[in-house]
C-alpha positions in Angstrom: 183.9 43.1 214.3 181.4 42.8 217.3 183.5 45.0 219.0 183.2 47.9 216.0 179.9 47.8 215.7 178.9 48.4 219.2 180.6 51.5 219.0 179.1 52.2 216.3 175.3 54.3 216.7 172.8 54.1 214.0 173.9 56.8 211.6 177.3 55.0 211.5 175.9 52.2 210.8 173.5 53.3 208.2 176.8 55.1 206.6 179.2 51.9 206.8 176.3 50.2 204.6 176.0 53.2 202.1 180.1 53.1 201.6 179.7 49.8 200.7 177.0 50.2 198.4 178.9 53.3 197.0 182.0 50.8 196.4 180.0 48.5 194.9 179.1 51.0 191.9 182.7 52.0 191.7 183.8 48.6 191.2 181.6 47.9 188.7 180.9 51.0 186.7 183.5 52.6 184.6 181.9 56.1 184.4 181.7 56.2 188.0 185.7 55.0 188.3 186.2 57.8 185.5 184.2 60.5 187.9 186.1 59.4 191.1 189.4 60.9 190.0 187.9 64.6 189.6 186.4 63.9 192.8 189.0 63.5 194.2 191.0 66.4 193.1 187.9 68.6 194.0 188.2 67.1 197.2 192.0 67.9 197.9 191.4 71.2 196.4 193.2 74.1 198.4 190.5 75.9 199.3 189.0 72.9 200.4 192.1 71.8 202.3 192.1 75.3 204.3 188.3 74.8 205.7 189.1 71.4 206.3 192.0 72.5 208.2 190.1 75.5 210.1 187.8 72.8 211.3 190.7 70.5 212.7 192.0 73.5 214.9 188.7 74.6 216.2 187.5 70.8 217.1 191.3 70.3 218.6 191.1 73.2 220.5 191.8 72.1 224.3 188.9 74.1 225.6 185.9 72.8 223.1 187.2 69.6 223.1 185.9 66.5 225.3 187.3 63.3 224.7 183.9 61.6 225.7 182.6 61.9 222.3 185.3 60.7 220.3 183.1 58.6 217.8 180.9 61.8 217.2 183.7 64.7 216.3 185.0 61.9 214.6 182.0 61.7 212.4 180.9 64.9 212.6 184.5 66.3 211.3 184.4 63.1 208.2 181.5 63.6 207.1 180.3 67.4 207.5 177.0 68.4 206.3 174.8 65.4 207.0 172.2 65.8 209.3 172.9 64.6 213.3 
């Protein structure tokens, strides 16, 4: 666990904490659990998947990819739109 925490920067640690808070809310609030199904259906809609596929192709392009920033690349791909 310590190795994972040393790998993550402060923004990733904060994101893990907020995700843990969200999971706790999902466990105890029935209304949030119900809306999670709608959120997931939107997330996996063809339009969103097409955009995410193009993002993956762009990030994985050999001339643009720098393996020294794997953590930043993964975070930027998973959480687009969040400030860096």
